[in-house]
BALO-180152 format. One record per atom (N, C-alpha, C): x, y, z; residue in three letters. Coordinates in steps of 0.05 Angstrom, whole numbers, padded with zeros to 5 digits, always signed. Last residue first. Example, Ala and Ser with C-alpha at 12.3 -4.5 7.8 and 13.67 -1.06 7.14 Angstrom:
BEGIN
+00257-00045+00142Ser;+00273-00021+00143Ser;+00258+00001+00157Ser;+00264-00114+00156Ala;+00246-00090+00156Ala;+00264-00066+00156Ala;
This chain:
BEGIN
+00403+00401-00974Unk;+00399+00385-00997Unk;+00382+00363-00993Unk;+00420+00441-00932Unk;+00388+00439-00943Unk;+00392+00422-00967Unk;+00477+00440-00934Unk;+00459+00424-00914Unk;+00431+00428-00918Unk;+00488+00466-00975Unk;+00496+00440-00975Unk;+00480+00424-00956Unk;+00476+00519-00961Unk;+00466+00506-00980Unk;+00464+00477-00990Unk;+00509+00525-00915Unk;+00483+00528-00915Unk;+00468+00511-00936Unk;+00554+00528-00944Unk;+00547+00505-00924Unk;+00524+00506-00922Unk;+00554+00576-00975Unk;+00554+00544-00991Unk;+00547+00521-00972Unk;+00555+00609-00934Unk;+00530+00610-00956Unk;+00531+00577-00970Unk;+00609+00599-00914Unk;+00580+00594-00892Unk;+00555+00593-00913Unk;+00644+00617-00957Unk;+00640+00586-00945Unk;+00612+00581-00931Unk;+00628+00668-00957Unk;+00624+00650-00980Unk;+00623+00622-00973Unk;+00657+00680-00908Unk;+00628+00690-00912Unk;+00613+00676-00935Unk;+00710+00657-00916Unk;+00691+00650-00892Unk;+00661+00660-00897Unk;+00731+00696-00951Unk;+00725+00669-00957Unk;+00705+00657-00940Unk;+00728+00741-00926Unk;+00706+00739-00951Unk;+00706+00712-00956Unk;+00771+00733-00889Unk;+00741+00734-00876Unk;+00723+00735-00898Unk;+00814+00718-00922Unk;+00800+00697-00905Unk;+00774+00701-00893Unk;+00832+00731-00979Unk;+00816+00754-00954Unk;+00809+00728-00944Unk;+00865+00693-01005Unk;+00873+00720-01004Unk;+00863+00733-00979Unk;+00847+00644-01017Unk;+00857+00647-00992Unk;+00867+00673-00987Unk;+00829+00642-01071Unk;+00813+00631-01045Unk;+00821+00639-01020Unk;+00841+00689-01111Unk;+00856+00672-01097Unk;+00843+00664-01074Unk;+00798+00698-01171Unk;+00813+00707-01145Unk;+00823+00680-01126Unk;+00765+00692-01214Unk;+00790+00705-01213Unk;+00808+00708-01191Unk;+00717+00672-01198Unk;+00718+00695-01202Unk;+00749+00712-01211Unk;+00731+00620-01203Unk;+00712+00628-01221Unk;+00712+00657-01231Unk;+00758+00616-01153Unk;+00775+00617-01179Unk;+00757+00626-01201Unk;+00713+00621-01117Unk;+00738+00641-01120Unk;+00749+00646-01147Unk;+00689+00575-01133Unk;+00671+00601-01131Unk;+00693+00624-01134Unk;+00722+00538-01114Unk;+00716+00541-01142Unk;+00702+00560-01148Unk;+00725+00541-01059Unk;+00752+00550-01075Unk;+00741+00554-01103Unk;+00673+00522-01052Unk;+00682+00550-01047Unk;+00704+00558-01060Unk;+00680+00472-01066Unk;+00658+00491-01078Unk;+00668+00519-01073Unk;+00717+00456-01028Unk;+00727+00458-01058Unk;+00706+00474-01075Unk;+00683+00459-00981Unk;+00708+00474-00987Unk;+00722+00479-01016Unk;+00640+00433-00987Unk;+00636+00455-00985Unk;+00664+00468-00987Unk;+00639+00379-01039Unk;+00644+00390-01018Unk;+00650+00414-01013Unk;+00632+00370-01093Unk;+00613+00362-01075Unk;+00619+00362-01049Unk;+00640+00416-01150Unk;+00653+00402-01126Unk;+00629+00394-01110Unk;+00601+00409-01213Unk;+00605+00423-01188Unk;+00621+00403-01166Unk;+00594+00407-01273Unk;+00604+00391-01256Unk;+00620+00404-01229Unk;+00548+00441-01287Unk;+00555+00412-01304Unk;+00571+00391-01286Unk;+00555+00485-01255Unk;+00528+00470-01257Unk;+00533+00447-01270Unk;+00605+00502-01261Unk;+00600+00493-01237Unk;+00570+00480-01235Unk;+00604+00515-01315Unk;+00621+00497-01311Unk;+00613+00484-01280Unk;+00567+00562-01316Unk;+00557+00535-01329Unk;+00580+00513-01318Unk;+00590+00597-01285Unk;+00569+00593-01278Unk;+00559+00564-01287Unk;+00633+00603-01327Unk;+00639+00591-01300Unk;+00616+00585-01283Unk;+00605+00626-01363Unk;+00619+00605-01370Unk;+00629+00591-01345Unk;+00585+00679-01344Unk;+00569+00656-01346Unk;+00584+00625-01357Unk;+00625+00700-01287Unk;+00613+00694-01310Unk;+00601+00673-01321Unk;+00586+00701-01219Unk;+00610+00693-01240Unk;+00603+00699-01265Unk;+00586+00745-01179Unk;+00574+00742-01198Unk;+00593+00725-01221Unk;+00588+00760-01116Unk;+00605+00739-01128Unk;+00589+00733-01153Unk;+00562+00791-01077Unk;+00574+00804-01107Unk;+00593+00783-01122Unk;+00534+00772-01038Unk;+00563+00778-01031Unk;+00577+00793-01060Unk;+00480+00769-01052Unk;+00483+00773-01026Unk;+00517+00781-01023Unk;+00477+00762-01107Unk;+00462+00779-01097Unk;+00472+00789-01067Unk;+00518+00717-01117Unk;+00517+00742-01129Unk;+00502+00764-01113Unk;+00495+00679-01082Unk;+00522+00687-01075Unk;+00528+00720-01093Unk;+00448+00669-01102Unk;+00452+00680-01077Unk;+00480+00692-01073Unk;+00468+00647-01155Unk;+00448+00667-01152Unk;+00449+00683-01125Unk;+00488+00601-01134Unk;+00500+00618-01146Unk;+00487+00643-01144Unk;+00442+00570-01110Unk;+00464+00582-01093Unk;+00481+00598-01106Unk;+00408+00565-01151Unk;+00403+00582-01129Unk;+00423+00585-01115Unk;+00446+00527-01182Unk;+00434+00558-01197Unk;+00421+00579-01171Unk;+00447+00488-01151Unk;+00472+00500-01156Unk;+00460+00531-01166Unk;+00415+00459-01101Unk;+00408+00473-01119Unk;+00432+00500-01130Unk;+00440+00395-01085Unk;+00444+00419-01079Unk;+00435+00439-01108Unk;+00439+00335-01101Unk;+00423+00350-01093Unk;+00415+00377-01084Unk;+00499+00327-01113Unk;+00483+00314-01091Unk;+00457+00326-01081Unk;+00516+00364-01144Unk;+00531+00363-01125Unk;+00513+00356-01103Unk;+00461+00398-01180Unk;+00483+00381-01178Unk;+00491+00375-01150Unk;+00406+00426-01213Unk;+00415+00411-01193Unk;+00437+00393-01201Unk;
């Protein structure tokens, strides 16, 4: 856990299963070790970890952002 009580591992697992954002192990480790503490920064970090531009597909970004926001609200 990091990001003020958010279960980062569970969030990343959910993003992988639900949306196909299965980050490489080194990127998952980076996010677990030092994760952004706000929804938008975490969402952007997920896209960057996948090698994607966070703003290229706004509808996909919003789907990821909604899952991140739910996880951050349940801390």
